[in-house]
C-alpha positions in Angstrom: 48.5 7.4 0.5 51.2 5.3 2.0 54.4 4.4 0.1 55.3 0.8 -0.8 57.9 0.8 2.0 55.4 2.0 4.6 52.9 -0.7 3.5 55.6 -3.4 3.7 56.4 -2.3 7.3 52.7 -2.3 8.2 52.1 -5.7 6.8 55.3 -7.1 8.4 54.2 -5.8 11.8 50.8 -7.4 11.4 52.0 -11.0 10.9 50.5 -12.8 14.0 52.5 -15.0 16.3 52.6 -18.6 15.1 52.1 -17.6 11.5 54.4 -16.8 8.6 54.4 -15.2 5.2 56.9 -15.2 2.3 58.9 -12.3 1.0 56.9 -12.5 -2.2 53.6 -12.6 -0.4 54.6 -9.5 1.6 55.6 -7.7 -1.6 52.3 -8.6 -3.3 50.3 -7.6 -0.2 52.0 -4.2 -0.2 51.0 -3.7 -3.9 54.0 -4.8 -5.9 55.1 -7.8 -8.0 57.2 -10.7 -7.0 60.5 -9.0 -8.0 59.9 -6.5 -5.2 60.4 -9.3 -2.7 64.2 -8.7 -3.1 63.8 -5.3 -1.5 61.8 -6.4 1.6 64.8 -7.0 3.9 66.4 -3.7 3.0 63.1 -1.9 3.6 62.6 -3.5 7.0 66.2 -2.9 8.1 65.9 0.8 7.1 62.6 1.1 9.1 64.3 -0.5 12.1 67.2 1.8 11.9 64.7 4.7 11.8 63.1 3.6 15.0 60.5 0.9 14.1 60.5 -1.7 16.9 59.3 -5.3 16.9 59.7 -6.3 13.3 59.2 -10.1 13.2 61.8 -11.0 10.7 61.5 -14.7 11.7 57.9 -14.7 10.4 59.0 -13.7 6.9 60.4 -16.8 5.1 61.5 -18.0 1.7 59.1 -19.5 -0.8 58.2 -23.1 0.1 58.6 -22.5 3.8 62.4 -22.4 4.1 63.7 -20.2 6.9 66.8 -18.0 7.0 69.3 -19.4 9.4 73.0 -18.8 10.0 75.3 -19.8 12.7 75.2 -16.5 14.5 71.4 -16.3 14.8 70.4 -20.0 14.5 69.7 -20.5 18.2 67.8 -17.2 18.6 65.6 -17.9 15.6 65.0 -21.5 16.5 64.0 -20.4 20.0 61.5 -17.8 18.5 60.0 -20.5 16.3 59.6 -22.9 19.2 58.1 -20.2 21.4 55.5 -19.6 18.7 54.8 -23.3 18.1 56.4 -23.2 14.6 58.2 -26.5 13.9 61.3 -26.3 11.7 63.1 -29.4 10.4 66.9 -29.9 10.4 67.1 -28.5 6.8 65.3 -25.3 7.8 61.9 -26.0 6.4 58.7 -25.3 8.3 56.4 -28.3 9.0 52.9 -27.6 7.8 54.0 -24.4 6.1 50.8 -24.0 4.0 48.7 -24.3 7.2 50.4 -21.4 8.9 51.1 -19.2 5.9 49.1 -16.0 5.6 
């Protein structure tokens, strides 16, 4: 049986292009409650450090469709969203969030 962390990585890697999920959705899909959502980024970063490639961090967003943006990665992330047809407004919210949420 896979661990919670292994299931998180598997589910994250399965998010299709042009779709998003929330940290809470990902935690629940992996078999935990919403409080486990606080551990998702740490789990994925550890997996990446251990050799897992292609984790689509940009497809994992905050509740309500808010995306994580900072000055260092803003352009890169916005380019990824545009490439996948995901529209993000100036406040960092996804247009049609519920339509592309899995």
